[in-house]
C-alpha positions in Angstrom: -18.5 17.6 20.7 -14.8 17.4 20.6 -12.1 19.7 19.1 -8.4 19.9 18.5 -6.0 22.5 17.2 -3.7 21.4 14.4 -0.5 23.5 14.2 -0.4 23.5 10.4 1.7 26.7 10.1 1.3 29.4 7.4 1.8 27.4 4.2 -1.8 27.4 3.3 -1.8 31.2 3.5 1.1 31.3 1.0 3.7 32.1 3.7 7.1 30.4 3.6 6.4 29.4 0.0 8.9 30.5 -2.7 6.2 32.1 -4.9 3.6 32.3 -2.2 1.2 35.1 -1.5 -2.2 35.6 0.1 -5.4 35.0 -1.8 -5.5 38.5 -3.3 -5.5 40.1 -6.8 -2.8 38.6 -8.8 -2.6 35.3 -7.0 -3.1 32.0 -8.9 -5.9 30.3 -7.0 -6.3 27.1 -9.1 -4.1 25.0 -11.3 -5.4 22.4 -13.8 -3.4 19.6 -15.4 -4.9 18.5 -18.7 -3.2 18.2 -22.1 -1.4 21.3 -21.0 -1.1 23.3 -17.7 -3.7 26.0 -17.2 -4.5 28.2 -14.2 -6.8 30.9 -13.0 -5.8 34.3 -11.5 -7.8 36.2 -8.9 -8.8 39.4 -10.5 -7.5 38.3 -13.9 -4.4 39.8 -15.5 -0.8 38.5 -15.1 -0.1 36.3 -12.2 2.2 37.5 -9.4 2.4 34.3 -7.2 0.3 31.4 -5.9 -1.9 31.2 -2.8 -2.6 28.1 -0.7 -5.4 26.6 -2.9 -3.1 26.7 -6.0 -0.3 25.1 -4.0 -2.5 22.2 -3.1 -3.8 21.9 -6.7 -0.2 21.8 -8.0 1.0 19.2 -5.6 -2.1 17.1 -6.2 -1.5 17.2 -10.0 2.2 16.3 -9.6 1.3 13.4 -7.4 -1.4 12.3 -9.8 1.1 12.3 -12.7 3.7 10.5 -10.7 6.1 13.4 -10.9 6.5 13.3 -7.1 6.5 10.1 -5.0 4.8 9.4 -1.7 7.7 11.0 0.2 7.1 14.2 -1.7 10.3 14.0 -3.8 10.3 15.5 -7.3 11.6 12.6 -9.4 14.2 12.9 -12.2 12.6 12.5 -15.6 14.1 9.1 -16.1 12.3 7.8 -13.0 8.8 9.0 -14.0 6.9 6.1 -15.5 3.5 7.8 -16.2 3.4 8.6 -20.0 0.9 11.5 -19.3 3.7 13.2 -17.3 5.8 13.7 -20.4 3.8 16.7 -21.4 5.2 18.4 -18.3 8.8 17.4 -18.5 9.8 21.0 -19.7 8.3 22.3 -16.4 10.7 20.3 -14.3 13.6 22.6 -13.7 16.4 23.1 -11.2 16.6 25.9 -8.7 19.9 26.3 -6.8 20.8 22.7 -7.6 17.4 21.3 -6.5 14.4 20.2 -8.6 11.4 22.5 -8.9 8.2 22.7 -11.0 7.8 25.8 -13.2 4.2 27.0 -13.2 4.7 30.3 -15.1 7.7 31.7 -16.9 9.0 35.0 -15.8 8.0 36.6 -19.2 4.4 35.9 -18.4 4.2 37.1 -14.8 3.4 40.5 -13.4 6.6 40.6 -11.4 9.2 39.5 -14.0 10.1 36.5 -11.8 9.4 32.8 -12.4 6.4 31.3 -10.4 7.3 27.8 -9.4 6.8 25.2 -6.7 10.1 24.0 -5.2 11.0 20.9 -3.4 11.0 22.9 -0.1 7.5 24.2 -0.9 6.3 20.6 -1.1 7.9 19.9 2.2 6.1 22.8 3.8 2.8 21.5 2.4 3.6 18.1 3.8 4.1 19.5 7.3 0.9 21.5 7.0 -1.3 18.7 5.7 0.3 16.2 8.0 -0.7 18.3 11.0 -4.4 18.5 9.9 -4.6 14.8 8.9 -3.0 13.8 12.2 -5.6 15.8 14.1 -8.4 14.1 12.2 -6.8 10.7 12.9 -6.4 11.4 16.6 -10.0 12.5 17.0 -11.2 9.4 15.2 -9.0 7.1 17.3 -9.9 8.7 20.6 -13.7 8.4 20.0 -13.5 5.1 18.0 -15.0 6.7 14.9 -14.6 5.0 11.5 -14.6 6.7 8.1 -18.1 5.3 7.5 -19.4 7.1 10.6 -18.5 10.6 9.2 -21.6 12.0 7.5 -20.4 15.5 6.6 -17.1 17.5 6.4 -17.5 21.3 6.6 -14.7 23.5 5.4 -14.8 27.1 6.6 -12.8 30.2 6.0 -11.4 31.8 2.8 -8.9 29.0 2.3 -11.5 26.3 2.9 -13.9 28.0 0.6 -11.5 28.0 -2.4 -9.9 24.6 -1.7 -10.6 22.0 -4.3 -12.1 18.9 -2.5 -10.5 16.6 -5.1 -7.0 18.1 -4.5 -7.4 18.2 -0.7 -8.2 14.5 -0.8 -5.5 13.6 -3.3 -2.7 15.2 -1.2 -4.3 13.7 2.0 -5.5 16.7 3.9 -8.8 14.9 4.1 -9.3 11.2 3.8 -10.2 10.4 0.1 -13.3 8.4 1.1 -14.9 11.7 2.3 -14.5 13.7 -0.9 -18.2 13.5 -1.7 -19.2 14.6 1.8 -17.3 17.9 1.8 -19.3 21.1 2.0 -18.0 24.6 1.8 -19.5 27.0 4.4 -17.6 30.2 3.7 -16.7 32.7 6.5 -18.4 30.7 9.3 -16.5 32.7 12.0 -17.7 36.0 10.6 -21.3 34.8 10.3 -21.2 33.5 13.8 -19.9 36.9 15.1 -22.8 38.7 13.4 -25.3 36.2 15.0 -24.0 36.7 18.5 -23.9 40.5 18.1 -27.5 40.6 17.0 -29.0 37.9 19.3 -28.5 37.3 23.0 -29.8 33.8 22.5 -27.2 33.1 19.8 -24.5 34.5 22.2 -25.7 32.2 25.1 -25.7 29.2 22.7 -22.1 30.0 21.6 -21.0 30.2 25.2 -22.7 26.9 26.1 -21.0 25.2 23.1 -17.6 26.6 24.0 -18.0 25.3 27.6 -19.2 21.9 26.6 -16.7 21.0 23.8 -14.0 18.6 24.9 -10.6 19.9 23.8 -8.1 17.2 22.8 -4.4 18.2 23.2 -2.7 16.6 20.2 0.9 17.0 21.6 0.1 14.9 24.6 -1.7 12.2 22.7 0.1 8.8 22.8 2.2 8.2 19.7 1.3 11.6 18.3 4.8 12.1 16.8 4.7 8.9 15.0 1.1 9.6 13.8 2.2 13.0 12.5 5.2 11.5 10.7 3.0 9.0 9.0 0.6 11.7 7.9 3.2 13.8 6.2 3.5 11.1 3.5 1.3 11.1 0.5 -1.1 8.2 0.1 0.7 5.5 -2.1 -2.6 4.7 -3.8 -3.7 8.3 -4.5 -2.5 8.3 -8.1 -4.1 5.0 -8.9 -7.4 6.1 -7.4 -7.4 9.4 -9.2 -6.5 7.9 -12.6 -9.2 5.3 -12.3 -11.6 8.2 -11.4 -10.6 10.1 -14.5 -10.9 7.0 -16.7 -14.4 6.5 -15.5 -15.3 9.9 -17.0 
């Protein structure tokens, strides 16, 4: 077994995001791009902000529609070629002279403020997803593992449990080829803590695992900086793949 720690920062928890908040009552947790934009709110009622899973959904949708490019830039309307994106042109606004995407108008929120995803928010997501994707890539390179060798991807924790596998793959947190191998396992750390408190055998097994896992230090890995930089970009073929998938349905 091998492990690494990816310094993704707090973006997935809604921190340092303009309309971000933790996944609590009032947070938009999922965003859907169809004939019009729809969303769901934790606890129902008027939305107050967005949590990490909604941020990923939004950026995935904008990428799919061609509203943002592989560098993460929100494009001017005149440079957007996908006709399906025209339905969302009114959502493309300016905030302090920079482009942003309006999710919910202030008149419909519980705070009286607009809920939007700004250009800076997208940059924060790129840094976070780049760190995770770089960690995956380093482990695969170090142990000569190909995508086809990966049988299962387990997502743990509150964020992992609410994360849309499709959106995660679209933005490149997880390689797209693994979308159908993703499994949500919920609060694995909490479940493990209960096991070791109730069973001395489970505790000994946990200690043995911790001692035997090889830790890979990402910062000292050769060319890590260049790998990380590459991983901050969105996949250039992501929109094509997603549109083809939608057409198949």
